[in-house]
All heavy atoms as TSV, in Angstrom:
chain	resi	resn	atom	element	x	y	z
A	1	MET	N	N	-43.123	-85.313	-118.873
A	1	MET	CA	C	-43.171	-85.587	-117.491
A	1	MET	C	C	-42.068	-84.795	-116.780
A	1	MET	O	O	-42.327	-84.409	-115.628
A	1	MET	CB	C	-42.919	-87.154	-117.340
A	1	MET	CG	C	-44.099	-88.041	-117.760
A	1	MET	SD	S	-45.733	-87.472	-117.111
A	1	MET	CE	C	-45.670	-88.103	-115.500
A	2	GLU	N	N	-40.960	-84.554	-117.469
A	2	GLU	CA	C	-39.959	-83.827	-116.759
A	2	GLU	C	C	-40.299	-82.411	-116.371
A	2	GLU	O	O	-40.042	-81.951	-115.343
A	2	GLU	CB	C	-38.719	-83.856	-117.654
A	2	GLU	CG	C	-37.466	-83.224	-117.011
A	2	GLU	CD	C	-36.296	-83.256	-117.965
A	2	GLU	OE1	O	-36.063	-84.442	-118.664
A	2	GLU	OE2	O	-35.475	-82.382	-118.039
A	3	VAL	N	N	-41.023	-81.865	-117.272
A	3	VAL	CA	C	-41.531	-80.350	-117.101
A	3	VAL	C	C	-42.523	-80.464	-115.915
A	3	VAL	O	O	-42.576	-79.505	-115.044
A	3	VAL	CB	C	-42.130	-79.786	-118.361
A	3	VAL	CG1	C	-42.884	-78.537	-118.042
A	3	VAL	CG2	C	-41.024	-79.698	-119.398
A	4	LEU	N	N	-43.450	-81.452	-115.865
A	4	LEU	CA	C	-44.563	-81.447	-114.824
A	4	LEU	C	C	-43.937	-81.633	-113.439
A	4	LEU	O	O	-44.576	-81.202	-112.496
A	4	LEU	CB	C	-45.500	-82.584	-115.208
A	4	LEU	CG	C	-46.485	-82.396	-116.374
A	4	LEU	CD1	C	-47.294	-83.577	-116.620
A	4	LEU	CD2	C	-47.250	-81.130	-116.346
A	5	GLN	N	N	-42.772	-82.273	-113.356
A	5	GLN	CA	C	-42.158	-82.495	-112.007
A	5	GLN	C	C	-41.745	-81.136	-111.447
A	5	GLN	O	O	-41.455	-80.947	-110.219
A	5	GLN	CB	C	-41.046	-83.384	-112.123
A	5	GLN	CG	C	-41.473	-84.831	-112.460
A	5	GLN	CD	C	-40.276	-85.746	-112.546
A	5	GLN	OE1	O	-39.204	-85.420	-112.662
A	5	GLN	NE2	N	-40.611	-87.105	-112.759
A	6	LYS	N	N	-41.561	-80.057	-112.339
A	6	LYS	CA	C	-41.122	-78.738	-111.864
A	6	LYS	C	C	-42.292	-77.854	-111.484
A	6	LYS	O	O	-42.001	-76.774	-110.939
A	6	LYS	CB	C	-40.180	-78.133	-112.962
A	6	LYS	CG	C	-38.934	-78.909	-113.237
A	6	LYS	CD	C	-38.195	-78.323	-114.344
A	6	LYS	CE	C	-36.981	-79.108	-114.677
A	6	LYS	NZ	N	-36.319	-78.671	-115.825
A	7	VAL	N	N	-43.487	-78.234	-111.761
A	7	VAL	CA	C	-44.615	-77.408	-111.511
A	7	VAL	C	C	-44.932	-77.202	-110.033
A	7	VAL	O	O	-44.863	-78.244	-109.264
A	7	VAL	CB	C	-45.878	-78.064	-112.211
A	7	VAL	CG1	C	-47.132	-77.250	-111.767
A	7	VAL	CG2	C	-45.766	-78.100	-113.720
A	8	GLU	N	N	-45.189	-76.004	-109.691
A	8	GLU	CA	C	-45.585	-75.681	-108.373
A	8	GLU	C	C	-46.923	-75.295	-108.247
A	8	GLU	O	O	-47.415	-74.374	-109.034
A	8	GLU	CB	C	-44.663	-74.604	-107.762
A	8	GLU	CG	C	-43.504	-75.021	-106.983
A	8	GLU	CD	C	-42.739	-73.923	-106.195
A	8	GLU	OE1	O	-43.532	-73.216	-105.463
A	8	GLU	OE2	O	-41.627	-73.738	-106.472
A	9	VAL	N	N	-47.742	-75.883	-107.408
A	9	VAL	CA	C	-49.164	-75.530	-107.283
A	9	VAL	C	C	-49.372	-74.287	-106.373
A	9	VAL	O	O	-48.730	-74.209	-105.355
A	9	VAL	CB	C	-50.005	-76.699	-106.746
A	9	VAL	CG1	C	-51.490	-76.448	-106.626
A	9	VAL	CG2	C	-49.749	-77.958	-107.614
A	10	GLU	N	N	-50.199	-73.351	-106.896
A	10	GLU	CA	C	-50.615	-72.234	-106.112
A	10	GLU	C	C	-52.055	-72.285	-105.810
A	10	GLU	O	O	-52.872	-72.420	-106.810
A	10	GLU	CB	C	-50.300	-70.978	-107.008
A	10	GLU	CG	C	-49.175	-70.180	-106.590
A	10	GLU	CD	C	-49.184	-68.807	-107.335
A	10	GLU	OE1	O	-50.049	-68.053	-107.276
A	10	GLU	OE2	O	-48.171	-68.816	-108.059
A	11	TYR	N	N	-52.428	-72.268	-104.505
A	11	TYR	CA	C	-53.763	-72.331	-104.122
A	11	TYR	C	C	-54.270	-70.982	-103.747
A	11	TYR	O	O	-53.631	-70.157	-103.153
A	11	TYR	CB	C	-53.994	-73.233	-102.899
A	11	TYR	CG	C	-53.717	-74.716	-103.258
A	11	TYR	CD1	C	-52.495	-75.324	-102.973
A	11	TYR	CD2	C	-54.728	-75.471	-103.822
A	11	TYR	CE1	C	-52.242	-76.649	-103.357
A	11	TYR	CE2	C	-54.452	-76.823	-104.118
A	11	TYR	CZ	C	-53.328	-77.396	-103.833
A	11	TYR	OH	O	-53.156	-78.720	-104.217
A	12	GLU	N	N	-55.519	-70.582	-104.064
A	12	GLU	CA	C	-56.280	-69.444	-103.666
A	12	GLU	C	C	-57.489	-69.859	-102.900
A	12	GLU	O	O	-58.142	-70.709	-103.388
A	12	GLU	CB	C	-56.587	-68.625	-104.853
A	12	GLU	CG	C	-55.484	-68.041	-105.632
A	12	GLU	CD	C	-54.791	-66.824	-104.941
A	12	GLU	OE1	O	-55.482	-66.179	-103.991
A	12	GLU	OE2	O	-53.630	-66.560	-105.231
A	13	MET	N	N	-57.740	-69.347	-101.864
A	13	MET	CA	C	-58.845	-69.628	-101.066
A	13	MET	C	C	-60.006	-68.511	-101.224
A	13	MET	O	O	-59.679	-67.377	-101.122
A	13	MET	CB	C	-58.511	-69.772	-99.548
A	13	MET	CG	C	-57.408	-70.742	-99.232
A	13	MET	SD	S	-58.037	-72.466	-99.565
A	13	MET	CE	C	-59.067	-72.739	-98.184
A	14	PHE	N	N	-61.158	-69.074	-101.358
A	14	PHE	CA	C	-62.371	-68.069	-101.546
A	14	PHE	C	C	-63.461	-68.574	-100.566
A	14	PHE	O	O	-63.772	-69.762	-100.410
A	14	PHE	CB	C	-62.783	-68.162	-102.957
A	14	PHE	CG	C	-61.919	-67.622	-104.019
A	14	PHE	CD1	C	-60.986	-68.508	-104.562
A	14	PHE	CD2	C	-61.915	-66.331	-104.340
A	14	PHE	CE1	C	-60.113	-67.994	-105.547
A	14	PHE	CE2	C	-60.989	-65.830	-105.285
A	14	PHE	CZ	C	-60.085	-66.670	-105.892
A	15	SER	N	N	-64.146	-67.604	-100.080
A	15	SER	CA	C	-65.373	-67.943	-99.308
A	15	SER	C	C	-66.403	-68.408	-100.274
A	15	SER	O	O	-66.574	-67.796	-101.395
A	15	SER	CB	C	-65.876	-66.691	-98.612
A	15	SER	OG	O	-64.936	-66.214	-97.705
A	16	GLY	N	N	-67.123	-69.454	-99.925
A	16	GLY	CA	C	-68.177	-69.905	-100.823
A	16	GLY	C	C	-69.479	-69.156	-100.659
A	16	GLY	O	O	-69.645	-68.186	-99.849
A	17	TRP	N	N	-70.501	-69.511	-101.461
A	17	TRP	CA	C	-71.837	-69.038	-101.253
A	17	TRP	C	C	-72.762	-70.177	-101.083
A	17	TRP	O	O	-72.632	-71.150	-101.774
A	17	TRP	CB	C	-72.130	-68.048	-102.395
A	17	TRP	CG	C	-72.085	-68.709	-103.697
A	17	TRP	CD1	C	-72.976	-69.311	-104.462
A	17	TRP	CD2	C	-70.810	-68.848	-104.585
A	17	TRP	NE1	N	-72.428	-69.792	-105.681
A	17	TRP	CE2	C	-71.078	-69.455	-105.698
A	17	TRP	CE3	C	-69.492	-68.358	-104.230
A	17	TRP	CZ2	C	-70.223	-69.738	-106.746
A	17	TRP	CZ3	C	-68.586	-68.613	-105.341
A	17	TRP	CH2	C	-68.910	-69.223	-106.411
A	18	LYS	N	N	-73.703	-70.077	-100.183
A	18	LYS	CA	C	-74.646	-71.222	-100.054
A	18	LYS	C	C	-76.032	-70.830	-100.438
A	18	LYS	O	O	-77.057	-71.118	-99.972
A	18	LYS	CB	C	-74.678	-71.467	-98.559
A	18	LYS	CG	C	-73.388	-72.050	-98.020
A	18	LYS	CD	C	-73.446	-72.477	-96.639
A	18	LYS	CE	C	-71.913	-72.784	-96.162
A	18	LYS	NZ	N	-71.816	-74.013	-95.586
A	19	THR	N	N	-76.088	-70.095	-101.590
A	19	THR	CA	C	-77.248	-69.663	-102.231
A	19	THR	C	C	-77.469	-70.372	-103.505
A	19	THR	O	O	-76.477	-70.461	-104.321
A	19	THR	CB	C	-77.202	-68.087	-102.500
A	19	THR	OG1	O	-76.777	-67.481	-101.341
A	19	THR	CG2	C	-78.408	-67.518	-102.958
A	20	ASP	N	N	-78.677	-70.743	-103.798
A	20	ASP	CA	C	-79.022	-71.323	-105.169
A	20	ASP	C	C	-78.881	-70.295	-106.235
A	20	ASP	O	O	-79.536	-69.256	-106.122
A	20	ASP	CB	C	-80.411	-71.913	-105.057
A	20	ASP	CG	C	-80.791	-72.523	-106.377
A	20	ASP	OD1	O	-79.972	-72.923	-107.163
A	20	ASP	OD2	O	-82.036	-72.757	-106.513
A	21	THR	N	N	-78.035	-70.584	-107.176
A	21	THR	CA	C	-77.852	-69.581	-108.325
A	21	THR	C	C	-78.562	-70.004	-109.543
A	21	THR	O	O	-78.450	-69.384	-110.602
A	21	THR	CB	C	-76.313	-69.413	-108.553
A	21	THR	OG1	O	-75.804	-70.705	-108.890
A	21	THR	CG2	C	-75.677	-68.816	-107.350
A	22	SER	N	N	-79.346	-71.114	-109.500
A	22	SER	CA	C	-79.931	-71.676	-110.701
A	22	SER	C	C	-80.889	-70.813	-111.356
A	22	SER	O	O	-81.143	-70.877	-112.558
A	22	SER	CB	C	-80.454	-73.135	-110.465
A	22	SER	OG	O	-81.501	-73.007	-109.599
A	23	ALA	N	N	-81.483	-69.809	-110.632
A	23	ALA	CA	C	-82.464	-68.841	-111.233
A	23	ALA	C	C	-81.852	-67.676	-111.672
A	23	ALA	O	O	-82.547	-66.748	-112.296
A	23	ALA	CB	C	-83.469	-68.588	-110.204
A	24	ALA	N	N	-80.570	-67.447	-111.499
A	24	ALA	CA	C	-79.862	-66.166	-111.907
A	24	ALA	C	C	-79.791	-66.166	-113.452
A	24	ALA	O	O	-79.482	-67.143	-114.062
A	24	ALA	CB	C	-78.439	-66.194	-111.367
A	25	ARG	N	N	-80.142	-65.063	-113.954
A	25	ARG	CA	C	-80.028	-64.811	-115.421
A	25	ARG	C	C	-79.293	-63.643	-115.825
A	25	ARG	O	O	-79.098	-63.367	-117.092
A	25	ARG	CB	C	-81.503	-64.742	-116.052
A	25	ARG	CG	C	-82.327	-65.921	-115.912
A	25	ARG	CD	C	-81.668	-67.186	-116.673
A	25	ARG	NE	N	-82.457	-68.363	-116.484
A	25	ARG	CZ	C	-82.188	-69.319	-115.517
A	25	ARG	NH1	N	-81.101	-69.098	-114.690
A	25	ARG	NH2	N	-82.901	-70.405	-115.503
A	26	LYS	N	N	-78.805	-62.852	-114.839
A	26	LYS	CA	C	-78.106	-61.665	-115.030
A	26	LYS	C	C	-76.975	-61.543	-114.021
A	26	LYS	O	O	-77.088	-62.252	-113.064
A	26	LYS	CB	C	-78.915	-60.352	-114.830
A	26	LYS	CG	C	-80.167	-60.238	-115.922
A	26	LYS	CD	C	-80.852	-58.936	-115.719
A	26	LYS	CE	C	-81.634	-59.225	-114.388
A	26	LYS	NZ	N	-82.626	-58.309	-113.922
A	27	TRP	N	N	-75.920	-60.864	-114.400
A	27	TRP	CA	C	-74.800	-60.724	-113.450
A	27	TRP	C	C	-75.153	-60.317	-112.135
A	27	TRP	O	O	-74.700	-60.850	-111.103
A	27	TRP	CB	C	-73.823	-59.698	-114.109
A	27	TRP	CG	C	-72.630	-59.323	-113.289
A	27	TRP	CD1	C	-72.493	-58.247	-112.522
A	27	TRP	CD2	C	-71.496	-60.118	-112.970
A	27	TRP	NE1	N	-71.374	-58.197	-111.802
A	27	TRP	CE2	C	-70.672	-59.405	-112.102
A	27	TRP	CE3	C	-71.096	-61.446	-113.354
A	27	TRP	CZ2	C	-69.475	-59.878	-111.602
A	27	TRP	CZ3	C	-69.861	-61.977	-112.903
A	27	TRP	CH2	C	-69.072	-61.208	-112.024
A	28	ASN	N	N	-76.055	-59.290	-112.009
A	28	ASN	CA	C	-76.444	-58.832	-110.645
A	28	ASN	C	C	-77.211	-59.834	-109.915
A	28	ASN	O	O	-77.503	-59.629	-108.644
A	28	ASN	CB	C	-77.205	-57.510	-110.884
A	28	ASN	CG	C	-76.267	-56.356	-111.185
A	28	ASN	OD1	O	-75.111	-56.421	-110.952
A	28	ASN	ND2	N	-76.889	-55.365	-111.934
A	29	ASP	N	N	-77.778	-60.850	-110.557
A	29	ASP	CA	C	-78.530	-61.897	-109.845
A	29	ASP	C	C	-77.487	-62.846	-109.039
A	29	ASP	O	O	-78.024	-63.567	-108.172
A	29	ASP	CB	C	-79.363	-62.739	-110.771
A	29	ASP	CG	C	-80.401	-62.012	-111.495
A	29	ASP	OD1	O	-80.906	-60.946	-111.008
A	29	ASP	OD2	O	-80.849	-62.392	-112.603
A	30	LEU	N	N	-76.279	-62.854	-109.397
A	30	LEU	CA	C	-75.341	-63.694	-108.718
A	30	LEU	C	C	-74.936	-63.109	-107.247
A	30	LEU	O	O	-74.851	-61.799	-107.230
A	30	LEU	CB	C	-74.102	-63.881	-109.540
A	30	LEU	CG	C	-74.221	-64.720	-110.747
A	30	LEU	CD1	C	-72.872	-64.597	-111.631
A	30	LEU	CD2	C	-74.539	-66.115	-110.471
A	31	PRO	N	N	-74.662	-63.968	-106.272
A	31	PRO	CA	C	-74.196	-63.453	-105.154
A	31	PRO	C	C	-72.922	-62.649	-105.256
A	31	PRO	O	O	-72.096	-63.102	-106.169
A	31	PRO	CB	C	-74.055	-64.771	-104.115
A	31	PRO	CG	C	-74.726	-65.735	-104.872
A	31	PRO	CD	C	-74.871	-65.410	-106.381
A	32	PRO	N	N	-72.551	-61.702	-104.465
A	32	PRO	CA	C	-71.244	-61.014	-104.570
A	32	PRO	C	C	-70.091	-61.926	-104.519
A	32	PRO	O	O	-69.121	-61.667	-105.216
A	32	PRO	CB	C	-71.291	-60.035	-103.421
A	32	PRO	CG	C	-72.741	-59.779	-103.213
A	32	PRO	CD	C	-73.328	-61.103	-103.421
A	33	LYS	N	N	-69.997	-62.932	-103.697
A	33	LYS	CA	C	-68.972	-63.861	-103.619
A	33	LYS	C	C	-68.713	-64.650	-104.952
A	33	LYS	O	O	-67.684	-64.864	-105.296
A	33	LYS	CB	C	-69.140	-64.848	-102.365
A	33	LYS	CG	C	-68.986	-64.060	-101.099
A	33	LYS	CD	C	-69.170	-65.047	-99.936
A	33	LYS	CE	C	-69.116	-64.296	-98.684
A	33	LYS	NZ	N	-69.287	-65.297	-97.516
A	34	ALA	N	N	-69.763	-64.970	-105.556
A	34	ALA	CA	C	-69.807	-65.594	-106.828
A	34	ALA	C	C	-69.167	-64.722	-107.954
A	34	ALA	O	O	-68.258	-64.970	-108.671
A	34	ALA	CB	C	-71.036	-66.124	-107.351
A	35	GLN	N	N	-69.627	-63.377	-107.939
A	35	GLN	CA	C	-69.124	-62.441	-108.764
A	35	GLN	C	C	-67.525	-62.285	-108.621
A	35	GLN	O	O	-66.828	-62.089	-109.630
A	35	GLN	CB	C	-69.754	-61.097	-108.615
A	35	GLN	CG	C	-71.238	-61.095	-108.968
A	35	GLN	CD	C	-71.940	-59.790	-108.717
A	35	GLN	OE1	O	-71.340	-58.838	-108.285
A	35	GLN	NE2	N	-73.287	-59.713	-108.839
A	36	ASN	N	N	-67.162	-62.192	-107.326
A	36	ASN	CA	C	-65.717	-62.033	-107.021
A	36	ASN	C	C	-64.895	-63.170	-107.582
A	36	ASN	O	O	-63.861	-63.033	-108.122
A	36	ASN	CB	C	-65.551	-61.910	-105.514
A	36	ASN	CG	C	-66.033	-60.570	-104.990
A	36	ASN	OD1	O	-66.248	-59.643	-105.595
A	36	ASN	ND2	N	-66.290	-60.605	-103.670
A	37	TYR	N	N	-65.443	-64.371	-107.452
A	37	TYR	CA	C	-64.710	-65.624	-108.025
A	37	TYR	C	C	-64.557	-65.562	-109.486
A	37	TYR	O	O	-63.519	-65.767	-109.982
A	37	TYR	CB	C	-65.511	-66.833	-107.576
A	37	TYR	CG	C	-65.018	-68.166	-108.128
A	37	TYR	CD1	C	-63.716	-68.612	-107.716
A	37	TYR	CD2	C	-65.551	-68.728	-109.145
A	37	TYR	CE1	C	-63.102	-69.696	-108.191
A	37	TYR	CE2	C	-65.019	-69.865	-109.730
A	37	TYR	CZ	C	-63.828	-70.367	-109.229
A	37	TYR	OH	O	-63.271	-71.478	-109.740
A	38	ILE	N	N	-65.612	-65.193	-110.228
A	38	ILE	CA	C	-65.573	-65.054	-111.610
A	38	ILE	C	C	-64.673	-63.940	-112.041
A	38	ILE	O	O	-63.868	-64.230	-112.961
A	38	ILE	CB	C	-66.977	-64.783	-112.154
A	38	ILE	CG1	C	-67.919	-65.970	-111.911
A	38	ILE	CG2	C	-66.917	-64.462	-113.608
A	38	ILE	CD1	C	-69.471	-65.746	-112.084
A	39	ARG	N	N	-64.555	-62.878	-111.390
A	39	ARG	CA	C	-63.642	-61.767	-111.766
A	39	ARG	C	C	-62.190	-62.227	-111.460
A	39	ARG	O	O	-61.247	-61.892	-112.192
A	39	ARG	CB	C	-63.865	-60.493	-110.973
A	39	ARG	CG	C	-65.170	-59.836	-111.383
A	39	ARG	CD	C	-65.087	-59.331	-112.753
A	39	ARG	NE	N	-66.262	-58.699	-113.238
A	39	ARG	CZ	C	-66.844	-58.930	-114.379
A	39	ARG	NH1	N	-66.206	-59.761	-115.308
A	39	ARG	NH2	N	-67.953	-58.321	-114.637
A	40	PHE	N	N	-62.013	-63.039	-110.337
A	40	PHE	CA	C	-60.724	-63.552	-110.075
A	40	PHE	C	C	-60.160	-64.514	-111.260
A	40	PHE	O	O	-59.058	-64.317	-111.701
A	40	PHE	CB	C	-60.592	-64.326	-108.767
A	40	PHE	CG	C	-59.341	-65.134	-108.538
A	40	PHE	CD1	C	-58.146	-64.426	-108.044
A	40	PHE	CD2	C	-59.134	-66.346	-108.975
A	40	PHE	CE1	C	-57.020	-65.010	-107.973
A	40	PHE	CE2	C	-58.043	-67.070	-108.840
A	40	PHE	CZ	C	-56.908	-66.397	-108.314
A	41	VAL	N	N	-61.030	-65.317	-111.660
A	41	VAL	CA	C	-60.744	-66.260	-112.730
A	41	VAL	C	C	-60.316	-65.545	-113.975
A	41	VAL	O	O	-59.365	-65.718	-114.710
A	41	VAL	CB	C	-61.770	-67.293	-112.966
A	41	VAL	CG1	C	-61.562	-68.101	-114.290
A	41	VAL	CG2	C	-61.889	-68.153	-111.827
A	42	GLU	N	N	-61.186	-64.469	-114.363
A	42	GLU	CA	C	-60.961	-63.642	-115.544
A	42	GLU	C	C	-59.525	-63.049	-115.405
A	42	GLU	O	O	-58.732	-62.963	-116.324
A	42	GLU	CB	C	-61.894	-62.495	-115.652
A	42	GLU	CG	C	-63.199	-62.899	-116.247
A	42	GLU	CD	C	-64.156	-61.772	-116.464
A	42	GLU	OE1	O	-64.121	-60.855	-115.616
A	42	GLU	OE2	O	-64.785	-61.698	-117.576
A	43	ASN	N	N	-59.207	-62.421	-114.308
A	43	ASN	CA	C	-57.967	-61.667	-114.132
A	43	ASN	C	C	-56.781	-62.671	-114.140
A	43	ASN	O	O	-55.749	-62.380	-114.572
A	43	ASN	CB	C	-57.979	-60.900	-112.762
A	43	ASN	CG	C	-58.860	-59.740	-112.831
A	43	ASN	OD1	O	-59.072	-59.101	-114.051
A	43	ASN	ND2	N	-59.468	-59.300	-111.740
A	44	HIS	N	N	-56.957	-63.860	-113.560
A	44	HIS	CA	C	-55.964	-64.836	-113.486
A	44	HIS	C	C	-55.568	-65.406	-114.822
A	44	HIS	O	O	-54.322	-65.599	-115.070
A	44	HIS	CB	C	-56.391	-65.907	-112.483
A	44	HIS	CG	C	-55.195	-66.775	-111.982
A	44	HIS	ND1	N	-54.224	-66.449	-111.230
A	44	HIS	CD2	C	-54.916	-68.031	-112.408
A	44	HIS	CE1	C	-53.338	-67.416	-111.107
A	44	HIS	NE2	N	-53.768	-68.442	-111.770
A	45	ILE	N	N	-56.581	-65.708	-115.622
A	45	ILE	CA	C	-56.252	-66.247	-116.969
A	45	ILE	C	C	-56.075	-65.272	-118.051
A	45	ILE	O	O	-55.626	-65.554	-119.115
A	45	ILE	CB	C	-57.329	-67.351	-117.325
A	45	ILE	CG1	C	-58.671	-66.672	-117.583
A	45	ILE	CG2	C	-57.331	-68.478	-116.396
A	45	ILE	CD1	C	-59.737	-67.646	-118.121
A	46	GLY	N	N	-56.458	-64.023	-117.731
A	46	GLY	CA	C	-56.346	-62.995	-118.690
A	46	GLY	C	C	-57.198	-63.012	-119.900
A	46	GLY	O	O	-56.926	-62.461	-120.991
A	47	VAL	N	N	-58.356	-63.644	-119.699
A	47	VAL	CA	C	-59.377	-63.790	-120.821
A	47	VAL	C	C	-60.775	-63.426	-120.221
A	47	VAL	O	O	-61.160	-63.932	-119.152
A	47	VAL	CB	C	-59.360	-65.235	-121.343
A	47	VAL	CG1	C	-60.408	-65.445	-122.372
A	47	VAL	CG2	C	-57.987	-65.560	-121.826
A	48	PRO	N	N	-61.579	-62.585	-120.811
A	48	PRO	CA	C	-62.884	-62.280	-120.360
A	48	PRO	C	C	-63.734	-63.471	-120.346
A	48	PRO	O	O	-63.823	-64.285	-121.360
A	48	PRO	CB	C	-63.361	-61.151	-121.296
A	48	PRO	CG	C	-62.323	-60.854	-122.242
A	48	PRO	CD	C	-61.227	-61.916	-122.020
A	49	ILE	N	N	-64.595	-63.779	-119.365
A	49	ILE	CA	C	-65.489	-64.740	-119.309
A	49	ILE	C	C	-66.763	-64.293	-120.107
A	49	ILE	O	O	-67.270	-63.243	-119.763
A	49	ILE	CB	C	-65.744	-65.274	-117.932
A	49	ILE	CG1	C	-64.483	-65.949	-117.340
A	49	ILE	CG2	C	-67.014	-66.104	-117.904
A	49	ILE	CD1	C	-64.581	-66.344	-115.896
A	50	LYS	N	N	-67.207	-65.154	-120.975
A	50	LYS	CA	C	-68.430	-64.608	-121.870
A	50	LYS	C	C	-69.742	-65.313	-121.290
A	50	LYS	O	O	-70.817	-64.722	-121.489
A	50	LYS	CB	C	-68.190	-65.019	-123.226
A	50	LYS	CG	C	-66.973	-64.375	-123.921
A	50	LYS	CD	C	-67.168	-62.903	-123.978
A	50	LYS	CE	C	-66.063	-62.266	-124.691
A	50	LYS	NZ	N	-66.118	-60.725	-124.694
A	51	TRP	N	N	-69.686	-66.467	-120.690
A	51	TRP	CA	C	-70.845	-67.221	-120.366
A	51	TRP	C	C	-70.531	-67.792	-118.932
A	51	TRP	O	O	-69.532	-68.333	-118.655
A	51	TRP	CB	C	-71.221	-68.383	-121.263
A	51	TRP	CG	C	-71.595	-67.817	-122.575
A	51	TRP	CD1	C	-70.741	-67.678	-123.702
A	51	TRP	CD2	C	-72.877	-67.513	-123.035
A	51	TRP	NE1	N	-71.458	-67.278	-124.831
A	51	TRP	CE2	C	-72.796	-67.125	-124.408
A	51	TRP	CE3	C	-74.129	-67.529	-122.523
A	51	TRP	CZ2	C	-73.939	-66.679	-125.169
A	51	TRP	CZ3	C	-75.205	-67.072	-123.202
A	51	TRP	CH2	C	-75.104	-66.699	-124.518
A	52	VAL	N	N	-71.559	-67.871	-118.108
A	52	VAL	CA	C	-71.514	-68.519	-116.746
A	52	VAL	C	C	-72.685	-69.458	-116.675
A	52	VAL	O	O	-73.946	-69.046	-116.859
A	52	VAL	CB	C	-71.550	-67.509	-115.585
A	52	VAL	CG1	C	-71.518	-68.197	-114.296
A	52	VAL	CG2	C	-70.311	-66.526	-115.724
A	53	GLY	N	N	-72.457	-70.754	-116.430
A	53	GLY	CA	C	-73.466	-71.676	-116.289
A	53	GLY	C	C	-73.947	-71.778	-114.801
A	53	GLY	O	O	-73.030	-71.839	-113.958
A	54	VAL	N	N	-75.221	-71.681	-114.581
A	54	VAL	CA	C	-75.680	-71.841	-113.265
A	54	VAL	C	C	-76.666	-72.961	-112.984
A	54	VAL	O	O	-77.397	-73.020	-111.988
A	54	VAL	CB	C	-76.343	-70.429	-112.898
A	54	VAL	CG1	C	-75.382	-69.385	-112.779
A	54	VAL	CG2	C	-77.558	-70.043	-113.794
A	55	GLY	N	N	-76.766	-73.841	-113.899
A	55	GLY	CA	C	-77.646	-74.990	-113.766
A	55	GLY	C	C	-77.413	-75.942	-114.937
A	55	GLY	O	O	-76.510	-75.864	-115.783
A	56	LYS	N	N	-78.367	-76.925	-115.024
A	56	LYS	CA	C	-78.234	-78.052	-116.050
A	56	LYS	C	C	-78.698	-77.705	-117.398
A	56	LYS	O	O	-78.217	-78.200	-118.359
A	56	LYS	CB	C	-79.027	-79.245	-115.547
A	56	LYS	CG	C	-78.502	-79.819	-114.180
A	56	LYS	CD	C	-79.435	-80.792	-113.698
A	56	LYS	CE	C	-78.968	-81.399	-112.401
A	56	LYS	NZ	N	-79.961	-82.575	-111.891
A	57	SER	N	N	-79.648	-76.834	-117.525
A	57	SER	CA	C	-80.296	-76.553	-118.853
A	57	SER	C	C	-79.612	-75.488	-119.590
A	57	SER	O	O	-78.905	-74.648	-118.931
A	57	SER	CB	C	-81.792	-76.387	-118.640
A	57	SER	OG	O	-82.046	-75.080	-118.100
A	58	ARG	N	N	-79.918	-75.377	-120.794
A	58	ARG	CA	C	-79.382	-74.229	-121.644
A	58	ARG	C	C	-79.903	-72.827	-121.231
A	58	ARG	O	O	-79.170	-71.900	-121.431
A	58	ARG	CB	C	-79.709	-74.471	-123.055
A	58	ARG	CG	C	-78.980	-75.576	-123.809
A	58	ARG	CD	C	-79.326	-75.698	-125.232
A	58	ARG	NE	N	-78.614	-76.744	-125.946
A	58	ARG	CZ	C	-78.353	-76.785	-127.132
A	58	ARG	NH1	N	-78.668	-75.730	-127.943
A	58	ARG	NH2	N	-77.570	-77.710	-127.633
A	59	GLU	N	N	-81.080	-72.959	-120.518
A	59	GLU	CA	C	-81.589	-71.577	-120.156
A	59	GLU	C	C	-80.857	-71.220	-118.917
A	59	GLU	O	O	-81.020	-70.029	-118.508
A	59	GLU	CB	C	-83.117	-71.817	-119.819
A	59	GLU	CG	C	-83.943	-72.001	-121.026
A	59	GLU	CD	C	-83.922	-73.477	-121.477
A	59	GLU	OE1	O	-83.690	-74.361	-120.681
A	59	GLU	OE2	O	-83.968	-73.673	-122.768
A	60	CYS	N	N	-80.049	-71.971	-118.287
A	60	CYS	CA	C	-79.401	-71.613	-116.942
A	60	CYS	C	C	-78.050	-71.106	-117.285
A	60	CYS	O	O	-77.011	-71.491	-116.817
A	60	CYS	CB	C	-79.292	-72.839	-116.116
A	60	CYS	SG	S	-80.761	-73.466	-115.453
A	61	MET	N	N	-78.000	-70.101	-118.153
A	61	MET	CA	C	-76.756	-69.383	-118.503
A	61	MET	C	C	-76.832	-67.806	-118.332
A	61	MET	O	O	-77.888	-67.364	-118.624
A	61	MET	CB	C	-76.387	-69.758	-119.995
A	61	MET	CG	C	-76.160	-71.233	-120.358
A	61	MET	SD	S	-74.727	-71.873	-119.562
A	61	MET	CE	C	-73.423	-71.009	-120.528
A	62	ILE	N	N	-75.720	-67.335	-117.941
A	62	ILE	CA	C	-75.676	-65.868	-117.884
A	62	ILE	C	C	-74.718	-65.432	-118.969
A	62	ILE	O	O	-73.597	-65.885	-119.016
A	62	ILE	CB	C	-75.206	-65.411	-116.479
A	62	ILE	CG1	C	-76.190	-65.731	-115.405
A	62	ILE	CG2	C	-74.990	-63.897	-116.524
A	62	ILE	CD1	C	-75.752	-65.594	-113.971
A	63	GLN	N	N	-75.196	-64.538	-119.839
A	63	GLN	CA	C	-74.326	-64.007	-120.891
A	63	GLN	C	C	-73.689	-62.768	-120.351
A	63	GLN	O	O	-74.379	-61.846	-119.854
A	63	GLN	CB	C	-75.242	-63.710	-122.058
A	63	GLN	CG	C	-74.434	-63.240	-123.286
A	63	GLN	CD	C	-75.393	-62.973	-124.505
A	63	GLN	OE1	O	-76.653	-62.901	-124.378
A	63	GLN	NE2	N	-74.791	-62.730	-125.686
A	64	MET	N	N	-72.360	-62.731	-120.475
A	64	MET	CA	C	-71.576	-61.653	-119.805
A	64	MET	C	C	-71.123	-60.550	-120.715
A	64	MET	O	O	-70.640	-59.561	-120.310
A	64	MET	CB	C	-70.323	-62.292	-119.205
A	64	MET	CG	C	-70.454	-63.528	-118.242
A	64	MET	SD	S	-71.109	-62.955	-116.702
A	64	MET	CE	C	-69.647	-62.152	-116.072
A	65	PHE	N	N	-71.531	-60.606	-121.973
A	65	PHE	CA	C	-71.244	-59.578	-122.898
A	65	PHE	C	C	-72.376	-58.895	-123.616
A	65	PHE	O	O	-73.397	-59.391	-123.417
A	65	PHE	CB	C	-70.306	-60.070	-124.017
A	65	PHE	CG	C	-70.788	-61.284	-124.835
A	65	PHE	CD1	C	-71.479	-61.139	-125.990
A	65	PHE	CD2	C	-70.589	-62.574	-124.389
A	65	PHE	CE1	C	-72.004	-62.240	-126.567
A	65	PHE	CE2	C	-71.154	-63.694	-124.939
A	65	PHE	CZ	C	-71.777	-63.576	-126.123
């Protein structure tokens, strides 16, 4: 708990997208704002994202590699 009291939160603001992405199956099917968000997360955590979920079912996945 002592360590957590020293944590400072950093917020990043992103424009959203109001487009249904559930039919996307490839990277290029995603809106540019969604692509920018995913790239930001990758760069921020330093780990490549391999899968992006765009819906409820297993078929609603974009394989990034």
